[in-house]
N, C-alpha and C positions, 0 to 999 in steps of 0.2 A: 691198454689203459683207457679208462672211461673218460667221457667228455668233462665230467665234473672235476676229476683229478687234473686233466690237462688244463682246464680253465684256472684251477687253483695254482698250478705250477707257473702259468703265465703271469698271474698276478704277483706271485712271490718273486719271480725273476725280475719283473719290471724293466724289460728290455726296451730299446727305442722303438721297436716295431709294435709294441703293445697298444699304442695310440691308434694305429691303423687297423687293429684286429676287428672292430665293429664293421668297417667297410668290407673286409674280406668275408666275414660271416654273413653280412647282408647280401652279398652276391651269391653265396651258397644257398641262402634262404630263397632268393628269387629263382634259382635253378630248381630247387625242390618244389616250389609252387608251380612252376611250369610242368614238372613231371606229374603233378596232381591235376593238371589241366584247369588251373584256376582262371585262365583267360575266358574260357567258355562257361564254366560252372559258377564262377564267382562274379566276374566283371559283367558278363552279358545278362545273367539272371538278376543280379542286384543293381545293375546299372551303375557300377563303380568305375571311376576313371583308373587307368593303369598307373602303377607305381614305378618309380625309377629304381635303379639298382642300389642307390644310396638314400632311399626315401626315409627310412627310420634311423639313419646314422647322422643326419644333419637336421637340426631344428629349423623349421620354416613356419608352419602354422599349427600351434599346439592343439587347438580344437579339432581341426580337420585330421591331423595325424592320429589323435587319440581315437576318434571315431573309426578311422580306417584300421587302426590296430585292433580294436575290440571286434570289428566285423570280421577281420581275417582270422582272429583267434576262435571266434564262434564257428566259422566255416571249417577250420581245421579240426575242431573238436567234433563237429558233425561227421567229418570224413573219418575221424578216428573211432567212430561208433558211439559217441556219447550223445545224450539227448540234451542239447544246449540250444536255447532260443537265440535267434539273431537279435542283437541289441539295437535299440533305437537311438536317435541322435539326442533326445532329451531325457534319457534314462539317468538314474543316479550313478555317477562314475565309481563311487566307493563300492556299491553293491556289485557292479559289473566286474570290477577288478578282483573283489573277494571271490566271486564265482569262478573266474578264470584261474586264480591261484589255487583254489580248492581242487579243481579238475587237474591242474598240473601236479599237485601233491598226490592225487589219486593214481597217477601213472608212475609214481615212485621217484620223482625228481625233487631235489632239495630247493627250497626258496630261502636264501639267506640275505634278503634285502627287504626293506619296508615297502608296503603296497603303494605308498605315495610316490615312489620312483616311477611308477607306470603312468601317472597322471599326465606327464609331459607328452606322452605319445611317441617318444623317440629316446634314443640312448642305448647303452649296452644291455640294460635290464630288459627292455622291450624286445631287443634283438634276441636275447637269451630265451625268453618265453616263446617267441615265434619259432626259433630253431628247434626247441624241444617238441613243440606241438607239431611242427612239420615232420619231424622224425617219427612221431607216433602215428601220424596220418599215413606216412609211407609204409610203416609196418602193418597197419591195419589193411591197406590196399594190397599187401602181398608183394611189394616191390623189394628187390634185393640189388645191392650194388655189385656189379661185376668188375673183374679185373680190367684195368684200362688197357687198351690196345694202342700203342704208339705207332704212328706211321713211319715207314722207313724213309730216311732222308736220301734223296738221290744226289749223288755227288756230281758236280759239274765236270764235264769232260775237259781235260787239259791236254795240250799238245806236248806231252812229255812221254818220251819213249822209255818204257820200263821193262826190265828183264824179268824173268820168272823168279829169280832170287832176290829182286829188289824189295826192300821193306820201306814202309812209311812210318812217320812218327806216331800216327794214330794206332797202327798195328802194334808198334813197340809198346805204347802205353797200355793197349788192351791186353797184351800178353803179360806185362808186369802186373796189371790189375787182377787178371785171372790167377796168376801165381799167388798174389797176396791173399785173394779170396779163398783159394784152396788151402793155403797155410792156416788161415783163420778157421776154416771149417774143420781142418784136421785137429787144430788145437781145441776147438769146441767139442769135437768128438772124443778127444782124449779126456776132456774134463767130465764127460757124462758116460764114460764107458762103465759097464758093469763087470762082474767077475769073468764071464765068458769072453767079453771083449779083451780083457787084460790077458787072458790065456792065449787068444789068437794073436794078440800083439807080441807077446813073448815068443811064440812059435815063429812068427814072421821075422823077428829080430835074430833068432837063432839060425834060420835058414839064410839070412843075409850074411851072417858071420861065417857060416860054412861055405858060402859061395865065394868068399873073398880068397884070392890067391895067397898061398902061404909064402911064396917067394916073390921077390921084386921082379916085375915084368920088364923085359928088355926089348927094345924095338929092333927089328931086322930090316927096316926100310932104309934105303940109301938116302943120304942127306941131300945130294944133288938132285935126285929125282923128287924128293919132298919139296925143295925150293921151286923146281919147275912146276910142280902141281899147284903150289901156293900162288905163283905168278899167273897161272892159267885161270884159277877161280877167283882171283882177287877182284876183278871188275864186277863179279856177280855178288860180292859180299858188301858192296857199298850200300849205305843207307841214305835214301833221298827223303828229305823233309819237305813236305808240301807247305806252301804258304797258307797261313791262317790269319784272317783279318783281325782276330782277337788276340793274337800272340803279341806279347809285350816287346819281343825283339823287333817285329815289324814296326811297331809304334816308335821304338827308339831310333830305328833306321830312318823312318819318315821324319822324325824330329831333326835328325842330323841333316837330311836332305833339305828340309825347310830352312834350317839355320844357314846352310851353305847358300841357298837361293836368296835369303834375306841379306847375307853379307855381300854377295855379288851385286844384288840390286842396290844395296846401300852405297857401294863404291861408285856405281854409275850415277845414282841420284844425288850423291853428296856434292859432286862437282856442279850439277845444275842448281842445287840449293845454295852453294857458295856464290855462284854467279848471281842468282836472284837476290841473295843477301847484299852483295856489293851494289847491285843496281838500286835496291831499295835505299841503301845508305846514301848513295850519290843523290838520289832523288830527294831524300829528306834534307840533305845538305843544301841542295839548290833551293828547296822550299824555304829553309831557314834564312838563307842569304837574301832571297827575294822579299821575304817578310821584313827583314831589316831595312832593305832599300825603300820599301813602301812606307815604313814607319818614319824614316828620315825625310822622305818627300812630303809626307802629310803632317809633319810636326807642327808647322804654323797653323794649318787648318784645325788641328786638334786643340791648339791653344785658343784659337778663336771660338771653337766650339765650347771649350770649358768656360771662357768668358761669357759667352751667350747663355750658358746654363746658369752661371752665377747671377747674371742680370735678370734672367727669367725668374729665379728663386726670389730675388729682391722685389721684383714687380708683383709676384704672387703674394708676398708678405704685406706689401702696401695695399694691395687689393683686398686682402683679408681684413686689415685694419679698417679700411674705408667701408667695407661691407658691414663691419661691426657698428660703425657710426650710423650708417644708413638704417640699420635695423633698429637702433635705439631711437632715432628720429621718427621712424615709421610708427613705432609704438606710441611715442608722444603725440603724433598726429592723430592716431586712432583714439587716444584719450580725449584730445581736444574736440574732435569731431563728435564723439559720444556726448560730451558736455553741451556742445552747441545744439545737438538734437534735443536734449532734455530741456534747454531754455526755450527753444522754439515751441516745443509742445506746451510749456507753461504759458507763454505769451498767447498762443492760440486759444487756450482755455480761458484766459482772462478776457481776451477780445470778444469771444463768443458770449461770455457772461455779461459784458457791458452792453452789447447790442441787443440783448434779449429783454423783452418787456414783461415777462412773467413776474419778476420780483416787484416791479412797480404796481402791477395789478394787485399783488398780494398785500402791498403796503396800503393801498387805498381801501381794500376790503377790511384790513385791520383797523384803519382810522374810523370807518363807518361803524364797525363793531364797538369801538371805544366810545363813539358818540352815543350810540344806543344805550350802552351800559351807563354812561354819565346821566342821561335823561332818567333812566330807571333809578339811579342812585339819588338823584335830586328829588324825585317823587317820594322815594322812601324817607329821605331826610325831612321833607315837608310834613309827611304823615307823622313822623316821630315828633317833630316840633309841635304839631297840633295836639298830639296826645299829651305831651309834656305841659303844654299851656293849659289844657283842660284839667290836668291833674293839679297844677299850681292853683288854678281858679277854685277848684273844689276844696283844696286844702285851705285857701285863704277864706273862703265862705264859711267853712266849718270853724275856723278860728274866730271869725267875726261873731258867729252865733254863740260861741262859748263865752266870748267877752261880753256880749250883750246880756246873756243870761246871768252872768256873774254880777254885772252891774245892777240888774233888776232885783236880784236876791239881796244884794247889799242895801238897796234902797228900801226894800220891804222890811228888812230886818231893822233898819234905822227907824223907820216909821213905827214899827211895832214897839220899839223901845221907848 
């Protein structure tokens, strides 16, 4: 059965061990890489750090794991005879994954998952790609798996005297297993026999039928001698079963032994535990009685203490009230002090203004200015009065002239008449 079919059947079965299959496959991949000498040709040449046996099965650092995955894939493709360049850390991941999957399809392996599954750098899909590429690299290098050689297990020497005819449980199981295997092989041979095999089988059956006695065989051995022979060989026919640590019978026997030991130890320790319980009970009783005695002796002190606590609470309440009054009066004192400071400042300003001679000097200067302005005004008034007087005089003179001229004309007219 191919690996693809086996992988498909595992997925369909969905057994409980399917979750751990990536870990097992990862260990196999690490063994294949060691067969390809990746420690010398990959790690030392490219200066890569070694990977653990579960490196691609557990997500740790996606960027680092993806770069390691693509680098190992490129190296495996080169070992398989393909011309594939070693990827760089800053290459396009989509292009790198597409190239790897294209090479995987070139080898004839199916890819039934999206390429984005490989961007994580870990998981069952990455392990699947590495496994297939490692197989192709091993094929290209000419490596072939050989049949495993299992080491012979050396049995520990036991101080048991065994006869030649003594059998062990392992030998009995081996003989039973060999008989079953022979029967299965015989049945398989019967299923695949051709015509010639059927002829040989029929001839063999006929020979067996002819060799059977036609009459019933009767024994001529004496019964007493037979019993003596049976008693003689009876010790040699016994079956000695060696102890096996994995046998469930030994486990059951050990459980019974431990149970008996626990019961015997329990009977011994139960008496000590009962004594300890009684001592603890008596001690607790003494402690309770002593506590009651102390409470009775200290009852009056406790009453005094409670009274003192009440008095202390009352005193604290009065102190709180007095503290509230003091706070209010302190606030009033601060207001009065602030008002007093303001009044003092006003008085100082007024006192300084009264003792200062600058305003008096200013008043004197203003009086002098007023006097000067009065003199000028008086001069202007005199000039105006003189002008008015002259105007009045001129007006009066002109009126007199007119009157005189009028009188002269009247006189001339009268005379002429």
